Backbone of each chain as ProteinMPNN parsed JSONL, in Angstrom:
{"seq_chain_A": "MLQLIARLLAVASVIVETKTENEDVAEILALAGLLVRQGDAARQKLEDLVVQVETMVAEDRDPTADEMMEIRADREALSARIQGVDLSSDEESGE", "coords_chain_A": {"N_chain_A": [[41.433, 77.776, 113.378], [40.738, 78.654, 115.985], [37.975, 78.664, 115.782], [37.589, 75.971, 115.537], [38.456, 75.071, 117.981], [36.597, 76.302, 119.645], [34.296, 74.992, 118.814], [34.934, 72.404, 119.584], [35.045, 72.723, 122.351], [32.422, 73.326, 122.919], [31.071, 70.969, 122.246], [32.356, 69.247, 124.009], [31.606, 70.282, 126.455], [28.911, 69.716, 126.562], [28.967, 67.002, 126.588], [30.277, 66.494, 128.976], [28.512, 67.632, 130.82], [26.14, 66.202, 130.473], [26.949, 63.616, 130.526], [26.424, 61.55, 128.726], [26.494, 59.148, 126.075], [26.869, 59.713, 122.643], [26.537, 60.477, 119.164], [28.177, 62.615, 119.036], [30.433, 62.032, 120.399], [32.128, 60.673, 118.783], [32.708, 62.698, 117.053], [33.99, 64.595, 118.738], [36.186, 63.094, 119.446], [37.538, 62.91, 117.055], [38.099, 65.57, 116.568], [39.644, 66.098, 118.784], [41.677, 64.419, 118.303], [42.848, 65.65, 116.123], [43.788, 67.984, 117.291], [45.559, 66.933, 119.161], [47.402, 65.637, 117.506], [48.957, 67.679, 116.659], [51.038, 67.978, 118.232], [52.623, 68.466, 121.308], [53.825, 69.417, 124.553], [52.115, 68.573, 126.551], [50.721, 66.519, 125.338], [52.698, 64.629, 125.026], [53.237, 64.132, 127.686], [50.845, 63.06, 128.449], [50.808, 60.788, 126.866], [52.991, 59.427, 127.982], [52.032, 59.034, 130.504], [49.843, 57.356, 130.005], [51.24, 55.06, 129.153], [52.554, 54.481, 131.497], [50.337, 53.767, 133.164], [49.259, 51.662, 131.704], [51.337, 49.866, 131.984], [51.231, 49.34, 134.707], [48.779, 48.04, 134.759], [49.394, 45.834, 133.152], [51.293, 44.603, 134.745], [49.72, 43.887, 136.717], [49.343, 45.436, 139.103], [48.907, 47.883, 141.669], [49.482, 51.48, 141.976], [52.311, 52.59, 143.912], [52.618, 53.938, 147.208], [54.702, 55.692, 147.267], [54.913, 56.471, 144.544], [52.52, 57.804, 144.262], [52.8, 59.894, 146.095], [54.884, 61.296, 144.961], [53.647, 62.526, 142.833], [51.936, 64.111, 144.288], [53.731, 65.885, 145.544], [54.694, 67.286, 143.291], [52.368, 68.551, 142.534], [51.823, 70.15, 144.764], [53.862, 72.01, 144.463], [53.233, 73.22, 142.065], [50.737, 74.291, 142.723], [51.46, 76.104, 144.675], [52.882, 77.891, 143.058], [50.782, 78.985, 141.535], [49.011, 80.044, 143.465], [50.72, 81.821, 144.588], [50.915, 84.035, 143.063], [50.168, 87.43, 143.059], [47.146, 88.701, 142.465], [45.522, 90.696, 143.156], [45.597, 93.327, 142.646], [44.321, 95.761, 140.392], [46.005, 96.714, 138.609], [47.636, 94.711, 137.878], [47.492, 93.556, 135.127], [47.362, 92.38, 131.824], [45.873, 93.245, 129.84]], "CA_chain_A": [[41.765, 76.986, 114.52], [39.956, 79.06, 117.126], [36.585, 78.171, 115.578], [37.634, 74.544, 115.767], [38.556, 74.906, 119.444], [35.285, 76.634, 120.237], [33.386, 73.894, 118.529], [35.348, 71.273, 120.408], [34.634, 73.0, 123.726], [30.959, 73.235, 123.008], [30.688, 69.58, 122.283], [32.908, 68.642, 125.224], [30.82, 70.746, 127.562], [27.629, 68.989, 126.532], [29.244, 65.596, 127.0], [30.587, 66.49, 130.405], [27.299, 67.948, 131.565], [25.126, 65.135, 130.373], [27.586, 62.295, 130.713], [25.809, 60.55, 127.874], [27.213, 58.825, 124.85], [26.107, 59.915, 121.451], [27.375, 60.558, 117.968], [29.157, 63.719, 119.207], [31.651, 61.493, 120.969], [33.006, 60.369, 117.633], [33.151, 64.002, 116.537], [34.976, 65.189, 119.595], [37.409, 62.329, 119.338], [38.201, 63.286, 115.777], [38.628, 66.922, 116.78], [40.73, 66.025, 119.795], [42.821, 63.768, 117.643], [43.455, 66.644, 115.283], [44.606, 68.863, 118.156], [46.642, 66.168, 119.767], [48.418, 65.297, 116.529], [49.849, 68.846, 116.434], [52.233, 67.759, 119.048], [52.961, 69.434, 122.372], [54.35, 68.781, 125.779], [51.063, 67.889, 127.271], [50.429, 65.268, 124.633], [53.783, 63.702, 125.361], [53.1, 63.683, 129.063], [49.647, 62.138, 128.422], [51.281, 59.473, 126.297], [53.827, 58.767, 128.982], [51.108, 58.543, 131.606], [49.104, 56.145, 129.508], [52.131, 53.938, 129.216], [52.723, 54.127, 132.97], [49.149, 53.044, 133.668], [49.223, 50.384, 131.044], [52.34, 49.021, 132.616], [50.683, 48.912, 135.976], [47.718, 47.026, 134.477], [50.057, 44.606, 132.662], [51.972, 43.993, 135.887], [48.693, 43.521, 137.708], [49.652, 46.026, 140.389], [48.457, 49.236, 141.881], [50.596, 52.394, 142.223], [52.795, 52.546, 145.288], [52.448, 55.234, 147.939], [55.762, 56.634, 146.865], [54.533, 56.978, 143.27], [51.445, 58.807, 144.428], [53.31, 61.036, 146.781], [55.656, 62.106, 144.041], [52.697, 63.391, 142.131], [51.476, 65.081, 145.301], [54.785, 66.906, 145.665], [54.696, 68.117, 142.095], [51.183, 69.381, 142.556], [51.964, 71.202, 145.766], [54.74, 73.053, 143.943], [52.436, 73.921, 141.077], [49.698, 75.069, 143.417], [52.149, 77.211, 145.306], [53.136, 78.869, 142.013], [49.508, 79.637, 141.172], [48.52, 80.868, 144.557], [51.73, 82.812, 144.94], [50.81, 85.251, 142.209], [49.193, 88.389, 143.638], [46.297, 89.249, 141.378], [44.499, 91.514, 143.835], [45.611, 94.702, 142.139], [43.766, 95.951, 139.084], [47.16, 97.08, 137.747], [48.177, 93.432, 137.441], [46.695, 93.173, 133.967], [48.037, 92.478, 130.521], [44.875, 93.628, 128.818]], "C_chain_A": [[40.907, 77.366, 115.769], [38.52, 78.627, 117.019], [36.555, 76.655, 115.89], [37.641, 74.307, 117.246], [37.215, 75.229, 120.099], [34.282, 75.571, 120.043], [33.661, 72.69, 119.461], [34.879, 71.495, 121.852], [33.131, 72.882, 123.882], [30.529, 71.792, 123.119], [31.175, 68.914, 123.562], [32.049, 69.033, 126.446], [29.53, 69.998, 127.681], [27.899, 67.592, 127.027], [29.53, 65.549, 128.482], [29.391, 66.683, 131.236], [26.307, 66.834, 131.585], [25.596, 63.807, 130.674], [26.861, 61.228, 129.884], [26.668, 60.309, 126.636], [26.335, 59.085, 123.678], [27.057, 60.078, 120.267], [28.427, 61.679, 118.136], [30.461, 63.191, 119.771], [32.623, 61.2, 119.835], [33.578, 61.659, 117.085], [34.237, 64.621, 117.419], [36.307, 64.426, 119.623], [38.199, 62.7, 118.126], [38.813, 64.647, 115.91], [39.8, 66.898, 117.754], [41.964, 65.407, 119.144], [43.589, 64.767, 116.774], [44.3, 67.563, 116.116], [45.803, 68.119, 118.708], [47.798, 65.862, 118.788], [49.345, 66.45, 116.305], [51.075, 68.72, 117.299], [52.458, 68.86, 120.08], [53.406, 68.691, 123.592], [53.312, 67.99, 126.534], [50.71, 66.578, 126.643], [51.443, 64.211, 125.036], [53.591, 63.213, 126.795], [51.868, 62.737, 129.225], [50.042, 60.748, 127.926], [52.102, 58.712, 127.32], [53.036, 58.228, 130.134], [50.308, 57.32, 131.205], [49.989, 54.905, 129.592], [52.376, 53.513, 130.636], [51.549, 53.302, 133.445], [49.002, 51.719, 132.979], [50.197, 49.354, 131.628], [51.834, 48.48, 133.958], [49.645, 47.796, 135.75], [48.4, 45.71, 134.021], [50.743, 43.84, 133.793], [50.999, 43.564, 136.978], [49.017, 44.125, 139.08], [49.056, 47.437, 140.453], [49.633, 50.163, 142.088], [51.037, 52.314, 143.659], [52.544, 53.922, 145.907], [53.512, 56.235, 147.555], [55.423, 57.283, 145.459], [53.467, 58.125, 143.394], [51.947, 60.061, 145.121], [54.216, 61.919, 145.954], [54.789, 63.046, 143.266], [52.189, 64.503, 143.041], [52.463, 66.24, 145.438], [54.826, 67.836, 144.477], [53.508, 69.064, 142.116], [51.273, 70.488, 143.576], [52.854, 72.362, 145.266], [53.972, 73.897, 142.865], [51.372, 74.813, 141.704], [50.279, 76.255, 144.084], [52.51, 78.312, 144.279], [51.882, 79.67, 141.682], [49.046, 80.522, 142.264], [49.488, 81.938, 144.983], [51.71, 84.055, 144.114], [49.758, 86.211, 142.806], [48.439, 89.058, 142.488], [45.26, 90.189, 141.939], [44.45, 92.921, 143.208], [45.094, 94.731, 140.699], [44.902, 96.283, 138.096], [47.826, 95.834, 137.2], [47.359, 92.934, 136.282], [47.514, 93.36, 132.704], [47.1, 92.915, 129.441], [45.085, 95.053, 128.349]], "O_chain_A": [[40.428, 76.494, 116.494], [37.897, 78.262, 118.016], [35.58, 76.152, 116.447], [36.92, 73.44, 117.738], [36.76, 74.517, 120.994], [33.503, 75.251, 120.941], [32.753, 72.076, 120.021], [34.378, 70.573, 122.497], [32.644, 72.382, 124.895], [29.723, 71.433, 123.977], [30.461, 68.092, 124.136], [31.806, 68.221, 127.339], [29.094, 69.676, 128.786], [27.123, 67.054, 127.817], [29.065, 64.643, 129.174], [29.218, 66.008, 132.251], [25.696, 66.553, 132.616], [24.82, 62.923, 131.036], [26.715, 60.097, 130.346], [27.455, 61.16, 126.221], [25.16, 58.72, 123.695], [28.257, 59.832, 120.389], [29.448, 61.677, 117.449], [31.497, 63.841, 119.635], [33.819, 61.466, 119.95], [34.746, 61.734, 116.705], [35.258, 65.103, 116.93], [37.38, 65.004, 119.794], [39.425, 62.791, 118.183], [39.921, 64.881, 115.428], [40.805, 67.585, 117.568], [43.104, 65.801, 119.39], [44.817, 64.73, 116.701], [45.414, 67.905, 115.72], [46.923, 68.63, 118.715], [48.971, 65.83, 119.162], [50.448, 66.243, 115.799], [52.08, 69.377, 117.028], [52.478, 70.045, 119.745], [53.36, 67.462, 123.641], [53.57, 66.913, 127.073], [50.424, 65.61, 127.348], [51.101, 63.069, 125.343], [53.761, 62.029, 127.084], [51.872, 61.786, 130.007], [49.666, 59.715, 128.482], [51.93, 57.507, 127.502], [53.3, 57.151, 130.669], [50.131, 56.381, 131.981], [49.555, 53.844, 130.039], [52.403, 52.321, 130.945], [51.734, 52.252, 134.06], [48.648, 50.731, 133.623], [49.903, 48.164, 131.739], [52.004, 47.303, 134.276], [49.634, 46.775, 136.437], [48.021, 44.623, 134.456], [50.774, 42.61, 133.804], [51.373, 42.978, 137.994], [48.975, 43.429, 140.094], [48.755, 48.067, 139.44], [50.728, 49.671, 142.361], [50.235, 52.004, 144.54], [52.295, 54.911, 145.217], [53.281, 57.443, 147.518], [55.631, 58.479, 145.252], [53.526, 59.176, 142.757], [51.554, 61.171, 144.763], [54.321, 63.123, 146.19], [55.131, 64.21, 143.059], [52.033, 65.655, 142.635], [52.08, 67.409, 145.447], [54.975, 69.047, 144.638], [53.628, 70.236, 141.759], [50.865, 71.62, 143.318], [52.628, 73.525, 145.599], [54.088, 75.121, 142.812], [51.144, 75.941, 141.266], [49.674, 77.326, 144.079], [52.451, 79.502, 144.588], [51.93, 80.894, 141.566], [48.711, 81.679, 142.011], [49.103, 82.877, 145.68], [52.404, 85.026, 144.416], [48.608, 85.83, 143.022], [48.976, 89.828, 141.691], [44.243, 90.46, 141.301], [43.424, 93.601, 143.235], [45.391, 93.844, 139.898], [44.74, 96.137, 136.884], [48.507, 95.889, 136.175], [46.599, 91.977, 136.431], [48.243, 94.337, 132.535], [47.463, 92.959, 128.265], [44.342, 95.539, 127.496]]}, "seq_chain_B": "MKPTALRQAQIVVLAAFAVLVAGCAGLNPLGVAETPAQKAYAISASYNIVLESAAEIVEDPTAPIELRRTIQRTEARTTPIVNELEDAFVELTTIRAEYRAGQTTEERLQLAVDNLESWVDRAEAALVDLATAVKGE", "coords_chain_B": {"N_chain_B": [[54.956, 85.095, 128.942], [54.143, 85.032, 125.565], [51.253, 86.213, 123.718], [50.634, 84.339, 121.701], [51.841, 82.09, 122.705], [50.348, 81.791, 125.008], [47.925, 81.113, 123.801], [48.658, 78.658, 122.743], [49.162, 77.271, 125.081], [46.585, 77.071, 126.038], [45.411, 75.618, 124.124], [46.792, 73.264, 124.469], [45.813, 72.482, 126.967], [43.148, 72.16, 126.288], [43.244, 70.053, 124.528], [44.137, 68.05, 126.233], [42.068, 68.028, 128.082], [39.838, 67.433, 126.389], [40.497, 64.884, 125.507], [40.613, 63.501, 127.857], [38.018, 63.597, 128.892], [36.484, 62.525, 126.938], [36.608, 59.776, 126.8], [38.487, 58.42, 125.254], [40.314, 55.739, 124.628], [42.82, 55.651, 123.527], [44.448, 57.883, 124.25], [43.863, 58.342, 126.855], [44.481, 58.263, 130.074], [42.832, 57.531, 132.223], [41.102, 55.9, 130.981], [42.494, 53.543, 130.463], [43.098, 52.608, 132.972], [42.329, 50.182, 135.445], [41.833, 49.314, 138.119], [40.488, 50.845, 141.186], [42.645, 52.197, 142.453], [44.514, 52.501, 140.43], [43.013, 54.153, 138.768], [42.847, 56.408, 140.415], [45.485, 57.213, 140.387], [45.846, 57.784, 137.724], [44.047, 59.944, 137.338], [45.026, 61.769, 139.189], [47.669, 62.336, 138.206], [46.979, 63.259, 135.672], [45.665, 65.534, 136.318], [47.689, 67.106, 137.226], [49.017, 67.623, 134.838], [47.281, 69.348, 133.528], [47.335, 71.309, 135.438], [49.904, 72.349, 135.212], [49.792, 73.799, 132.85], [47.917, 75.6, 133.694], [49.343, 77.001, 135.675], [51.301, 78.301, 134.081], [49.706, 80.113, 132.704], [48.56, 81.725, 134.738], [50.844, 82.886, 135.789], [51.52, 84.472, 133.698], [51.935, 87.72, 132.791], [50.788, 88.973, 130.645], [48.462, 87.745, 130.099], [44.84, 87.699, 130.166], [43.488, 89.387, 132.964], [41.178, 88.578, 134.308], [40.884, 85.955, 133.487], [43.16, 84.838, 134.604], [42.584, 85.246, 137.336], [40.326, 83.712, 137.595], [41.268, 81.125, 137.103], [43.011, 80.929, 139.254], [41.276, 81.09, 141.467], [39.699, 78.827, 140.974], [41.536, 76.772, 141.052], [42.256, 76.84, 143.715], [40.066, 75.68, 144.804], [39.804, 73.189, 143.573], [42.207, 71.685, 143.785], [42.473, 70.792, 146.547], [40.595, 68.768, 146.506], [41.677, 66.872, 144.812], [43.849, 66.214, 146.359], [42.544, 65.019, 148.466], [41.753, 62.74, 147.254], [44.173, 61.402, 146.954], [44.738, 61.037, 149.668], [42.708, 59.246, 150.3], [43.555, 57.095, 148.818], [45.973, 56.405, 150.131], [44.938, 55.658, 152.552], [43.518, 53.37, 151.793], [45.628, 51.782, 150.95], [46.954, 51.302, 153.377], [44.972, 50.029, 154.884], [44.522, 47.792, 153.27], [46.956, 46.445, 153.617], [46.747, 45.85, 156.255], [44.613, 44.181, 156.162], [45.631, 41.984, 154.691], [47.363, 41.067, 156.503], [45.738, 40.012, 158.284], [44.583, 41.664, 160.121], [42.417, 43.24, 159.98], [38.922, 43.634, 158.884], [37.143, 42.288, 155.993], [35.015, 43.833, 155.363], [35.738, 46.358, 156.226], [37.859, 46.834, 154.493], [36.464, 46.935, 152.108], [34.92, 49.196, 152.505], [36.937, 51.133, 152.392], [37.729, 50.892, 149.766], [35.374, 51.672, 148.456], [35.255, 54.295, 149.351], [37.532, 55.383, 148.115], [36.784, 55.079, 145.408], [34.643, 56.892, 145.405], [36.009, 59.307, 145.76], [37.475, 59.265, 143.425], [35.51, 59.857, 141.524], [34.831, 62.447, 142.349], [37.229, 63.809, 142.08], [37.666, 63.576, 139.359], [35.646, 65.268, 138.454], [36.673, 67.646, 139.497], [38.978, 67.926, 137.992], [37.846, 68.413, 135.466], [36.597, 70.811, 136.096], [38.801, 72.513, 136.583], [40.115, 72.421, 134.069], [38.135, 73.545, 132.525], [38.099, 76.122, 133.559], [40.595, 76.971, 132.787], [40.403, 77.03, 130.032], [39.245, 79.393, 129.331], [37.878, 82.207, 127.467]], "CA_chain_B": [[54.547, 84.287, 127.818], [53.544, 85.79, 124.506], [49.889, 85.802, 123.457], [50.646, 83.047, 120.913], [52.23, 81.046, 123.659], [49.169, 81.613, 125.821], [46.923, 80.355, 123.027], [49.15, 77.317, 122.624], [48.956, 76.644, 126.331], [45.158, 76.825, 126.16], [45.198, 74.465, 123.193], [47.323, 72.078, 125.143], [44.825, 72.086, 128.007], [41.944, 71.696, 125.63], [43.537, 68.693, 124.038], [44.142, 67.137, 127.393], [40.693, 68.071, 128.569], [38.96, 66.695, 125.49], [40.907, 63.455, 125.471], [40.33, 62.89, 129.119], [36.597, 63.462, 129.135], [35.803, 61.884, 125.828], [36.674, 58.337, 126.918], [39.294, 57.865, 124.187], [41.266, 54.831, 125.239], [44.135, 55.872, 122.942], [45.274, 58.855, 125.004], [43.146, 58.614, 128.078], [45.047, 57.427, 131.162], [41.769, 56.969, 133.009], [40.447, 54.812, 130.169], [43.24, 52.33, 130.489], [43.16, 52.1, 134.301], [41.313, 49.172, 135.752], [41.468, 49.257, 139.539], [40.319, 52.175, 141.738], [43.929, 52.843, 142.725], [45.075, 52.935, 139.13], [42.224, 55.326, 138.297], [43.265, 57.508, 141.228], [46.812, 57.618, 139.912], [45.647, 58.437, 136.366], [43.421, 61.259, 137.536], [45.994, 62.664, 139.895], [48.725, 62.741, 137.275], [46.347, 64.033, 134.599], [45.358, 66.862, 136.908], [48.989, 67.823, 137.212], [49.319, 68.061, 133.485], [46.46, 70.548, 133.327], [47.824, 72.343, 136.416], [51.102, 73.005, 134.683], [49.355, 74.873, 131.925], [47.253, 76.653, 134.499], [50.392, 77.853, 136.297], [51.853, 79.18, 133.065], [48.767, 81.19, 132.363], [48.433, 82.609, 135.921], [52.126, 83.625, 135.895], [51.774, 85.276, 132.469], [51.363, 89.037, 133.008], [50.055, 89.437, 129.438], [47.171, 86.979, 129.984], [43.706, 88.494, 130.686], [43.49, 89.307, 134.403], [40.015, 87.771, 134.812], [41.199, 84.533, 133.25], [44.128, 84.419, 135.626], [41.928, 85.177, 138.657], [39.388, 82.561, 137.578], [42.066, 79.912, 137.313], [43.509, 80.946, 140.636], [40.178, 80.716, 142.356], [39.274, 77.421, 140.725], [42.607, 75.872, 141.577], [42.202, 76.806, 145.189], [38.941, 74.853, 145.189], [39.9, 71.822, 143.04], [43.393, 70.948, 144.233], [42.235, 70.038, 147.749], [39.773, 67.575, 146.185], [42.555, 65.836, 144.33], [44.633, 65.801, 147.502], [41.719, 64.082, 149.256], [41.789, 61.487, 146.492], [45.406, 60.702, 147.348], [44.611, 60.593, 151.046], [41.902, 58.019, 150.311], [44.449, 56.05, 148.289], [46.936, 56.016, 151.18], [44.178, 54.926, 153.543], [43.245, 52.07, 151.265], [46.88, 51.018, 150.991], [47.172, 50.914, 154.761], [43.965, 49.037, 155.282], [44.768, 46.559, 152.517], [48.085, 45.796, 154.248], [46.226, 45.287, 157.506], [43.722, 43.029, 155.805], [46.462, 40.868, 154.287], [48.008, 40.572, 157.749], [44.659, 39.468, 159.133], [44.385, 42.62, 161.223], [41.104, 43.982, 159.832], [37.929, 42.84, 158.196], [36.904, 42.482, 154.569], [34.076, 44.944, 155.278], [36.505, 47.678, 156.326], [38.598, 47.0, 153.254], [35.489, 47.281, 151.067], [34.634, 50.598, 152.746], [38.05, 51.938, 151.89], [37.654, 50.844, 148.28], [34.252, 52.486, 148.075], [35.653, 55.646, 149.591], [38.443, 55.789, 147.068], [35.979, 55.212, 144.184], [33.875, 58.133, 145.526], [36.922, 60.41, 145.533], [37.824, 59.229, 142.006], [34.504, 60.6, 140.84], [34.89, 63.883, 142.688], [38.502, 64.365, 141.521], [37.44, 63.704, 137.916], [34.895, 66.498, 138.274], [37.553, 68.742, 139.787], [39.823, 68.032, 136.811], [37.072, 69.089, 134.433], [36.408, 72.186, 136.548], [40.011, 73.273, 136.362], [40.313, 72.522, 132.62], [37.126, 74.515, 132.016], [38.536, 77.462, 133.94], [41.802, 77.286, 131.969], [40.085, 77.186, 128.642], [38.953, 80.825, 129.053], [36.973, 82.427, 126.298]], "C_chain_B": [[53.808, 85.198, 126.8], [52.117, 85.352, 124.284], [49.765, 84.483, 122.676], [50.93, 81.892, 121.821], [51.029, 80.699, 124.551], [48.131, 80.779, 125.074], [47.375, 78.866, 122.908], [48.945, 76.564, 123.94], [47.488, 76.228, 126.517], [44.797, 75.626, 125.266], [45.63, 73.158, 123.85], [46.308, 71.569, 126.176], [43.568, 71.573, 127.377], [42.104, 70.289, 125.124], [43.452, 67.704, 125.178], [42.732, 66.968, 127.927], [39.766, 67.201, 127.678], [39.255, 65.219, 125.513], [40.443, 62.771, 126.784], [38.828, 62.682, 129.365], [35.869, 62.702, 128.063], [35.853, 60.34, 125.889], [37.488, 57.697, 125.848], [40.36, 57.022, 124.87], [42.7, 55.057, 124.725], [44.99, 56.783, 123.724], [44.605, 59.277, 126.286], [43.677, 57.704, 129.185], [43.929, 56.761, 131.991], [41.136, 55.81, 132.278], [41.198, 53.515, 130.256], [43.382, 51.739, 131.965], [42.064, 51.148, 134.593], [40.866, 49.203, 137.22], [41.212, 50.719, 140.048], [41.618, 52.932, 142.018], [44.603, 53.313, 141.485], [44.316, 54.121, 138.583], [42.639, 56.549, 139.118], [44.574, 58.066, 140.746], [46.637, 58.337, 138.569], [45.009, 59.837, 136.488], [44.362, 62.281, 138.174], [47.072, 63.228, 138.985], [48.166, 63.584, 136.162], [46.085, 65.465, 135.07], [46.625, 67.751, 136.94], [49.316, 68.405, 135.85], [48.527, 69.353, 133.14], [46.961, 71.696, 134.236], [49.091, 73.058, 135.926], [50.766, 74.069, 133.707], [48.679, 76.021, 132.675], [48.27, 77.603, 135.162], [51.05, 78.797, 135.289], [50.996, 80.363, 132.777], [48.705, 82.209, 133.524], [49.701, 83.462, 136.081], [52.361, 84.594, 134.7], [51.15, 86.638, 132.64], [50.604, 89.578, 131.782], [48.695, 88.724, 129.276], [46.045, 87.884, 130.591], [43.603, 88.272, 132.224], [42.329, 88.494, 134.945], [40.243, 86.275, 134.623], [42.129, 84.04, 134.329], [43.492, 84.309, 137.011], [40.99, 83.98, 138.743], [40.148, 81.269, 137.796], [42.559, 79.809, 138.75], [42.479, 80.511, 141.625], [39.768, 79.263, 142.202], [40.317, 76.442, 141.275], [42.557, 75.74, 143.107], [41.061, 75.881, 145.667], [39.172, 73.383, 144.766], [41.106, 71.04, 143.528], [43.163, 70.164, 145.554], [41.428, 68.759, 147.512], [40.702, 66.467, 145.67], [43.489, 65.365, 145.43], [43.855, 64.785, 148.388], [41.701, 62.716, 148.573], [43.063, 60.685, 146.91], [45.377, 60.233, 148.822], [43.78, 59.305, 151.146], [42.716, 56.829, 149.774], [45.376, 55.511, 149.365], [46.188, 55.226, 152.273], [43.874, 53.523, 153.065], [44.503, 51.188, 151.286], [47.162, 50.495, 152.38], [46.213, 49.82, 155.205], [44.145, 47.698, 154.525], [45.941, 45.772, 153.139], [47.624, 45.09, 155.544], [45.396, 44.043, 157.231], [44.542, 41.769, 155.505], [47.19, 40.266, 155.496], [46.991, 40.005, 158.705], [44.31, 40.375, 160.292], [43.078, 43.43, 161.053], [40.16, 43.154, 158.983], [37.795, 43.211, 156.694], [35.906, 43.709, 154.401], [34.806, 46.299, 155.349], [37.306, 47.908, 155.075], [37.66, 47.47, 152.132], [35.11, 48.797, 151.223], [35.678, 51.515, 152.211], [38.077, 52.025, 150.389], [36.532, 51.778, 147.809], [34.548, 53.958, 148.26], [36.548, 56.215, 148.518], [37.666, 56.017, 145.747], [35.179, 56.537, 144.217], [34.779, 59.302, 145.245], [37.395, 60.429, 144.107], [36.797, 60.07, 141.209], [34.599, 62.111, 141.058], [36.159, 64.518, 142.066], [38.324, 64.522, 139.987], [36.665, 64.987, 137.619], [35.746, 67.735, 138.529], [38.53, 68.99, 138.621], [39.101, 68.764, 135.697], [36.842, 70.538, 134.809], [37.618, 73.078, 136.211], [40.291, 73.503, 134.851], [39.363, 73.531, 131.984], [37.545, 75.92, 132.382], [39.724, 77.901, 133.047], [41.472, 77.644, 130.529], [39.809, 78.691, 128.309], [37.972, 80.987, 127.907], [37.618, 83.366, 125.346]], "O_chain_B": [[52.965, 86.015, 127.171], [51.774, 84.219, 124.624], [48.91, 83.645, 122.96], [50.317, 80.83, 121.708], [50.728, 79.535, 124.815], [47.534, 79.86, 125.635], [46.551, 77.954, 122.969], [48.603, 75.381, 123.939], [47.196, 75.173, 127.08], [43.994, 74.764, 125.625], [44.953, 72.131, 123.795], [45.999, 70.379, 126.235], [42.968, 70.628, 127.889], [41.218, 69.447, 125.27], [42.788, 66.67, 125.094], [42.285, 65.85, 128.186], [39.022, 66.354, 128.173], [38.339, 64.396, 125.537], [39.961, 61.639, 126.79], [38.429, 61.693, 129.98], [34.733, 62.274, 128.271], [35.19, 59.679, 125.09], [37.247, 56.535, 125.521], [41.204, 57.541, 125.601], [43.669, 54.703, 125.397], [46.181, 56.511, 123.875], [44.752, 60.409, 126.747], [43.358, 56.516, 129.226], [44.046, 55.608, 132.405], [40.685, 54.847, 132.898], [40.585, 52.455, 130.131], [43.727, 50.573, 132.153], [40.966, 51.277, 134.051], [39.674, 49.127, 137.518], [41.657, 51.685, 139.428], [41.688, 54.148, 141.844], [45.201, 54.388, 141.46], [44.918, 55.015, 137.989], [42.769, 57.636, 138.555], [44.752, 59.284, 140.704], [47.235, 59.388, 138.338], [45.412, 60.777, 135.804], [44.469, 63.438, 137.769], [47.353, 64.426, 138.989], [48.812, 64.542, 135.737], [46.258, 66.439, 134.338], [46.584, 68.959, 136.708], [49.819, 69.522, 135.729], [49.056, 70.294, 132.548], [46.997, 72.863, 133.847], [49.299, 74.238, 136.21], [51.374, 75.139, 133.714], [48.833, 77.201, 132.357], [48.084, 78.819, 135.202], [51.323, 79.955, 135.604], [51.483, 81.483, 132.621], [48.789, 83.416, 133.296], [49.621, 84.628, 136.466], [53.281, 85.411, 134.716], [49.923, 86.733, 132.638], [49.856, 90.549, 131.899], [47.895, 89.081, 128.411], [46.324, 88.732, 131.439], [43.627, 87.14, 132.706], [42.482, 87.79, 135.943], [39.863, 85.451, 135.454], [41.929, 82.969, 134.903], [43.814, 83.399, 137.775], [40.865, 83.329, 139.78], [39.728, 80.416, 138.578], [42.524, 78.745, 139.367], [42.734, 79.688, 142.504], [39.522, 78.564, 143.185], [39.985, 75.423, 141.881], [42.786, 74.674, 143.678], [41.092, 75.371, 146.787], [38.797, 72.457, 145.485], [41.019, 69.82, 143.671], [43.599, 69.018, 145.674], [41.575, 67.783, 148.247], [40.554, 65.298, 146.025], [43.887, 64.2, 145.426], [44.423, 63.853, 148.957], [41.641, 61.677, 149.23], [43.013, 59.483, 147.171], [45.917, 59.181, 149.164], [44.077, 58.409, 151.936], [42.563, 55.7, 150.241], [45.545, 54.299, 149.495], [46.716, 54.269, 152.839], [43.96, 52.575, 153.845], [44.437, 50.001, 151.603], [47.572, 49.345, 152.535], [46.605, 48.826, 155.816], [43.942, 46.622, 155.088], [45.899, 44.543, 153.172], [48.018, 43.971, 155.873], [45.457, 43.033, 157.933], [44.232, 40.67, 155.964], [47.576, 39.097, 155.487], [47.33, 39.568, 159.805], [43.805, 39.922, 161.319], [42.714, 44.215, 161.928], [40.535, 42.117, 158.435], [38.252, 44.255, 156.226], [35.98, 44.47, 153.437], [34.5, 47.235, 154.611], [37.435, 49.046, 154.624], [38.035, 48.306, 151.311], [35.002, 49.541, 150.248], [35.367, 52.559, 151.638], [38.397, 53.06, 149.806], [36.717, 52.57, 146.885], [34.151, 54.784, 147.438], [36.374, 57.346, 148.063], [37.872, 57.02, 145.065], [35.053, 57.216, 143.198], [34.366, 60.228, 144.546], [37.699, 61.504, 143.59], [37.161, 60.872, 140.349], [34.474, 62.919, 140.138], [36.117, 65.651, 141.586], [38.791, 65.503, 139.407], [36.974, 65.704, 136.667], [35.572, 68.757, 137.865], [38.859, 70.136, 138.314], [39.677, 69.64, 135.053], [36.883, 71.413, 133.944], [37.504, 74.176, 135.667], [40.646, 74.602, 134.426], [39.715, 74.258, 131.055], [37.362, 76.837, 131.582], [39.815, 79.054, 132.626], [42.158, 78.444, 129.893], [40.087, 79.174, 127.211], [37.336, 80.035, 127.454], [37.041, 83.687, 124.307]]}, "name": "protein", "num_of_chains": 2, "seq": "MLQLIARLLAVASVIVETKTENEDVAEILALAGLLVRQGDAARQKLEDLVVQVETMVAEDRDPTADEMMEIRADREALSARIQGVDLSSDEESGEMKPTALRQAQIVVLAAFAVLVAGCAGLNPLGVAETPAQKAYAISASYNIVLESAAEIVEDPTAPIELRRTIQRTEARTTPIVNELEDAFVELTTIRAEYRAGQTTEERLQLAVDNLESWVDRAEAALVDLATAVKGE"}
């Protein structure tokens, strides 16, 4: 699995850096599909998000300011969690 | 979080990352969005999904310290960019309302749309930056 992930990352990095379409796209999609099919919380959230956006498109509407600010509030909380961890000490290590 | 859980979190981010950047319409919120505002929403919410995994790793005392520091540094740089995306969205919403009320020009509305599209591109790059940091090695 780790080799698969490494391969996926290598292909993804190339795609991101070059922003070009080639046969690797099909490969990365297949690999991503394999990972995604394993099932996890992020996949579910992505699926839910896709449905949300599809619904907006179907309703021919843009997100509301309230919808966007809700995301903003969630992000501020997550950011505070990340920046609230003191990693300045070398002792703060699990290695 | 146990090392196995850490690995799972990284896999989760990788999956999200790969799907988002590969242009897969099946699980790519950005791929189904049509308008600049819908794209802004898709990127902003997708960023949060990656950020959740990032937070889990940073808070995990068993995770490699350099990985945690890299994520923390990257997040400090990328989150403000996504916040700017939302600010551009709010600005567009305001100007669009003014335009519909006949209080501003079409040129000003177009400038706001162009500005949002510009931030969509930058926020997409920020999303990739964060996901790349989270992937670790």
